[in-house]
DOGUFI-372845 format. One record per residue (C-alpha): residue in one letter; x, y, z. Coordinates in pm, whole numbers, padded with zeros to 5 digits, always signed. Layout:
REM residues N
aXYZ/...
This chain:
REM residues 447
m+00004+00006-00001/q+00145+00338-00103/c+00066+00658+00094/s+00085+01011-00048/w+00281+01289+00130/k-00058+01448+00251/s-00146+01115+00422/m+00196+01102+00588/v+00155+01456+00720/l-00197+01380+00854/l-00064+01072+01031/a+00221+01251+01197/l-00013+01524+01325/a-00249+01262+01458/s+00038+01090+01635/i+00144+01432+01792/a-00206+01499+01913/i-00238+01146+02065/q+00094+01188+02259/y+00000+01542+02380/t-00332+01401+02520/a-00152+01116+02689/i+00100+01349+02847/r-00172+01587+02977/t-00369+01281+03119/f-00050+01161+03292/s+00014+01495+03446/t-00304+01494+03637/k-00263+01148+03800/p-00220+01138+04175/l+00094+00916+04136/s+00285+01195+03976/l+00297+01364+04306/l+00473+01068+04449/c+00723+01083+04169/s+00798+01434+04226/v+00845+01413+04597/g+01010+01077+04581/l+00816+00890+04850/a+00643+00574+04762/p+00344+00465+04987/t+00391+00198+05252/g+00392-00137+05098/h+00457-00021+04749/a+00767+00032+04541/v+00724+00308+04273/n+01007+00319+04017/c+00983+00623+03781/s+01250+00649+03514/l+01268+00876+03218/r+01201+00568+03000/d+00898+00479+03198/l+00750+00839+03186/t+00804+00847+02799/r+00637+00509+02751/l+00358+00598+02978/g+00311+00933+02799/q+00273+00764+02465/e+00038+00487+02579/t-00199+00700+02773/l-00281+00590+03140/e-00605+00393+03167/s-00678+00468+03522/s-00556+00690+03815/e-00412+00383+03996/q-00159+00302+03720/g+00159+00454+03627/c+00545+00450+03678/d+00544+00079+03693/e+00354+00048+04017/i+00403-00310+04144/l+00287-00535+04427/p+00442-00494+04772/q+00783-00649+04768/s+00934-00902+05005/p+01067-00729+05315/s+01404-00892+05230/s+01434-00715+04897/p+01325-00358+04862/s+01481-00187+04558/i+01483+00119+04359/s+01573+00185+03987/l+01844+00442+03925/p+01995+00576+03609/s+02346+00497+03511/y+02608+00762+03503/n+02958+00819+03365/a+03195+00672+03622/n+03483+00857+03461/k+03349+01186+03598/r+03497+01308+03921/t+03233+01287+04196/h+03253+01473+04531/i+03038+01306+04805/l+02925+01447+05127/i+02772+01215+05389/l+02542+01443+05595/a+02442+01300+05938/t+02427+01360+06301/t+02617+01172+06573/r+02529+00817+06650/s+02338+00766+06334/g+02563+00518+06163/s+02760+00777+05964/s+03099+00602+06038/f+02957+00288+05877/v+02839+00472+05565/g+03172+00658+05531/q+03350+00318+05518/l+03137+00229+05210/f+03351+00484+05034/n+03665+00462+05230/q+03714+00110+05104/h+03696+00200+04739/p+04036+00214+04595/e+03955+00524+04378/v+03792+00732+04655/f+03986+00980+04877/y+03806+00970+05206/l+03824+01213+05503/f+03667+01142+05835/e+03512+01453+06011/p+03763+01726+05904/l+03514+01989+06020/y+03594+01883+06373/h+03899+02115+06359/v+03677+02406+06244/q+03457+02357+06548/l+03731+02317+06776/a+03920+02615+06670/l+03613+02855+06635/l+03350+02738+06871/p+03453+02449+07096/r+03119+02448+07274/l+02913+02453+06963/a+02777+02101+07026/q+02587+02248+07331/s+02510+02573+07160/r+02192+02646+06957/n+02270+03003+06907/l+02190+03085+06540/a+02470+03347+06519/e+02727+03080+06641/r+02606+02831+06404/r+02639+03085+06102/v+02992+03162+06199/m+03071+02791+06199/l+02891+02711+05868/g+03068+02992+05688/a+03406+02853+05774/a+03297+02493+05717/r+03163+02559+05356/d+03488+02736+05277/l+03692+02453+05403/l+03485+02177+05230/r+03520+02352+04888/s+03908+02369+04944/l+03930+01999+05048/y+03725+01879+04753/h+03982+02058+04532/c+04255+01874+04728/h+04377+02199+04895/l+04445+02022+05221/s+04677+02299+05337/s+04358+02493+05411/l+04296+02259+05699/e+04625+02358+05857/s+04486+02693+05981/y+04236+02502+06214/i+04465+02226+06351/r+04599+02291+06693/p+04902+02330+06722/r+04941+02452+06386/p+05151+02211+06160/a+05501+02282+06114/n+05646+02238+05762/h+05303+02089+05660/s+05343+01801+05921/t+05107+01712+06194/d+05014+01429+06419/k+04696+01590+06540/l+04458+01525+06257/f+04138+01397+06410/r+04075+01026+06345/r+04350+01005+06066/g+04332+00625+06093/a+03981+00617+05968/s+04102+00709+05619/l+04285+00448+05408/s+04419+00715+05192/l+04600+00866+05481/c+04741+00550+05605/s+04869+00396+05265/p+05156+00491+05034/p+05257+00734+04924/v+05120+00919+05234/c+05256+00642+05469/e+05567+00474+05333/a+05589+00259+05649/q+05280+00091+05523/l+05501-00098+05274/g+05633-00437+05343/r+05962-00573+05225/e+05831-00667+04907/g+05664-00336+04841/q+05311-00460+04924/s+05077-00264+05137/l+05018-00384+05488/v+04685-00426+05653/l+04614-00207+05962/s+04402-00374+06237/d+04292-00042+06392/e+04314+00348+06359/g+04581+00370+06625/e+04812+00136+06437/c+04807+00385+06149/v+04948+00659+06368/k+05211+00435+06518/r+05334+00299+06197/c+05302+00615+05969/g+05408+00883+06210/p+05306+01253+06158/l+05094+01326+05855/n+05257+01512+05559/v+04975+01740+05451/s+05140+01796+05105/l+05170+01414+05048/a+04807+01378+05149/a+04707+01642+04895/d+04886+01451+04622/a+04702+01145+04716/c+04376+01327+04685/r+04460+01453+04341/a+04548+01105+04237/k+04204+00949+04321/r+03912+00966+04083/h+03654+01069+04350/a+03653+01231+04699/a+03419+01170+04998/i+03382+01347+05321/k+03180+01260+05637/t+03046+01523+05876/v+02799+01553+06157/r+02856+01925+06180/i+02637+02067+05912/p+02274+02084+06052/q+02075+02092+05735/i+02094+02037+05358/s+02000+02396+05288/d+02325+02497+05460/l+02505+02333+05174/r+02314+02520+04888/a+02614+02725+04778/l+02845+02423+04740/i+02584+02214+04562/e+02517+02481+04307/d+02890+02530+04232/p+02922+02359+03894/r+03295+02304+03954/l+03231+02073+04249/n+02985+01817+04118/l+02888+01760+04479/k+02633+01492+04574/v+02492+01456+04924/v+02390+01140+05086/q+02163+01245+05388/l+02171+00968+05644/v+01880+00948+05891/r+01806+00724+06188/d+01514+00680+06422/p+01569+00956+06681/r+01490+00706+06958/g+01791+00494+06837/i+02012+00807+06819/l+01909+00885+07190/a+01977+00541+07315/s+02333+00531+07142/r+02435+00871+07268/i+02338+00764+07618/e+02581+00482+07608/t+02854+00663+07425/f+02847+01013+07571/r+02809+00924+07925/d+02910+01251+08093/t+02689+01469+07855/y+02391+01230+07887/r+02437+01172+08260/l+02089+01287+08343/w+01922+01073+08075/r+02097+00769+08227/l+01969+00881+08568/w+01600+00909+08424/r+01652+00550+08275/a+01780+00400+08610/t+01531+00565+08852/g+01226+00597+08624/r+01195+00970+08717/r+01290+01250+08485/p+01541+01508+08639/h+01386+01847+08632/n+01699+02001+08493/l+01732+01752+08206/d+01834+01921+07879/l+01547+01802+07651/g+01703+02029+07376/q+01954+01750+07318/i+01708+01542+07124/n+01480+01825+07015/t+01743+01986+06808/v+01815+01661+06639/c+01453+01612+06531/e+01410+01984+06429/d+01727+01971+06210/f+01626+01648+06045/l+01271+01765+05991/r+01374+02078+05816/s+01642+01909+05623/v+01447+01609+05498/s+01138+01819+05435/t+01370+02029+05208/g+01517+01733+05023/l+01176+01557+04969/a+01024+01883+04835/r+01271+01838+04545/p+01390+02207+04476/a+01555+02253+04152/w+01898+02313+04304/l+01896+01961+04444/r+01814+01788+04117/g+02042+01480+04080/r+02234+01609+04392/y+02049+01442+04696/i+01953+01095+04820/l+01799+01005+05148/l+01914+00697+05321/r+01759+00552+05634/y+02021+00379+05854/e+01771+00089+05936/d+01743+00013+05566/l+02111+00005+05522/a+02143-00210+05829/r+01892-00461+05705/f+02002-00465+05339/p+02356-00335+05333/l+02467-00470+04987/q+02153-00372+04808/k+02150-00029+04959/t+02512+00023+04880/r+02448-00062+04523/e+02180+00196+04507/l+02403+00460+04664/y+02686+00378+04416/r+02447+00395+04113/f+02308+00743+04231/l+02658+00866+04262/g+02778+00728+03929/l+03043+00511+04082/v+03148+00152+04002/l+03103-00078+04315/d+03430-00228+04372/h+03479-00578+04504/s+03673-00442+04803/v+03363-00267+04912/k+03148-00579+04879/d+03395-00771+05075/w+03412-00510+05355/i+03027-00513+05379/i+03015-00892+05420/n+03292-00889+05672/n+03149-00596+05880/t+02778-00664+05892/r+02787-01009+06050/g+02967-00940+06382/s+02856-01003+06735/s+02613-00760+06890/d+02827-00795+07219/l+03131-00667+07023/s+02942-00354+06916/s+02827-00285+07261/r+03186-00305+07404/q+03349-00111+07120/k+03146+00219+07093/f+03314+00343+06767/t+03348+00001+06574/t+03195-00051+06243/v+03199-00424+06300/r+02862-00548+06412/d+02557-00747+06342/s+02397-00455+06148/a+02041-00598+06129/a+02014-00676+06499/n+02184-00338+06582/a+01913-00129+06391/e+01646-00159+06653/n+01829-00260+06968/w+01744+00079+07128/r+01408-00083+07211/v+01567-00273+07504/k+01790+00022+07613/l+01539+00302+07673/s+01258+00306+07913/f+00905+00331+07793/d+00870+00675+07934/m+01189+00800+07756/v+01047+00646+07437/v+00709+00823+07477/y+00879+01163+07535/t+01106+01127+07241/q+00845+01003+06990/t+00595+01283+07116/a+00860+01554+07054/c+00973+01408+06729/q+00618+01287+06593/p+00629+01484+06254/l+00972+01344+06170/l+00871+00982+06254/e+00564+01004+06040/l+00773+01162+05755/l+01049+00886+05773/g+00813+00593+05831/y+00906+00515+06197/k+00610+00357+06391/t+00504+00504+06719/v+00468+00260+07027/y+00179+00284+07269/h+00262+00003+07529/p+00566-00142+07696/r+00487-00468+07550/e+00490-00341+07209/l+00819-00169+07268/r+00986-00488+07373/n+00842-00712+07111/l+01135-00732+06879/s+00973-00962+06634/h+00767-00662+06514/s+00973-00403+06343/l+00895-00033+06403/v+01028+00058+06063/e+00778+00089+05787/d+00876-00038+05435/r+00936+00281+05258/t+01095+00377+04938/f+01268+00722+04897/l+01350+00798+04540/p+01602+01046+04431/f+01501+01259+04157/f+01687+01366+03821/
């Protein structure tokens, strides 16, 4: 059958009209809101890719319940999200945004173990110590702004491998670019390996394996900041962990800097779990909380702001991220610690795909070796990353009294609802560890 050119034009115009109608129909569907916010309803996984949206726009949705490949609830053992692939050759700068005792050290190791990632553990510690040593106890907005301005400037320098900028904050100040005072140097493999640490080489020139952070300092001696900068430039990517930036909005200037290609992993955890972990770790600071737990009576001078601030910062930051402002497009991903603890390898794959990195076998091996440890070990060693991660995710339920849980979840209720953490109403419900208090939720990055 032959068609005239007029027929071909008419067919093309008809096709365009059909596609336009399909796209208009799709834009009015309720599910589009979920795709834009990045939050799938409980019990459902909603994966929206550019290919899906194009196909759905062409085929025209038949009902408001269909779209974006909505599927049946997945098995609790295998939640997943679909993420686009990226060019792994492009240098990516990663920031792990967290709060203390939320699992950030564990997440940091997911990048520290990669041979092509230069990793720094809490370099902003030195900024805080030099400018506002009592900042952790301060909620003064003016003081926070002073800290944040210096923190942003230092982060920008560090991502460009200008590590000499850090020397201004280290006390005592390094002499000849050499210091033994860098906070938790041993947490970074790049700073404990050749060429930064020549002592790490064995007789045959092979790198030695360090058993703990302290061994790095003993074997390697003072850190040569210039050599560390060279090591930074030699890596294809850079990652920094910090618990000293309150909210994602505080990073906007860096995120919008086209020279940085900065991507933020915001790590969150159930605030009840954060509180329980802090009580065990920071015994002096949380002494009155331990007294409340031991006696069952809340001290009248208890600083309730210690947990209120955590929830307020989390709520503002997460709300900003899930609102999907244009400046966060392709730059922000939300990660619940509990999901990573239950499905470490799968969640790490999702993180790497979002960041555009290739998941190296060394990272996989580290995950396997560090998520099957003893719960007793993690309780004895406060800063270890070796633990039974799944069991550790909700062990706060046997460490807090019911009254402490009630207060925390009341103060943090909007955050709990937003992140999918369930409220408990009875002590028996709290102690029943066979029933998880973490809803199955999928938080999708947007591009």
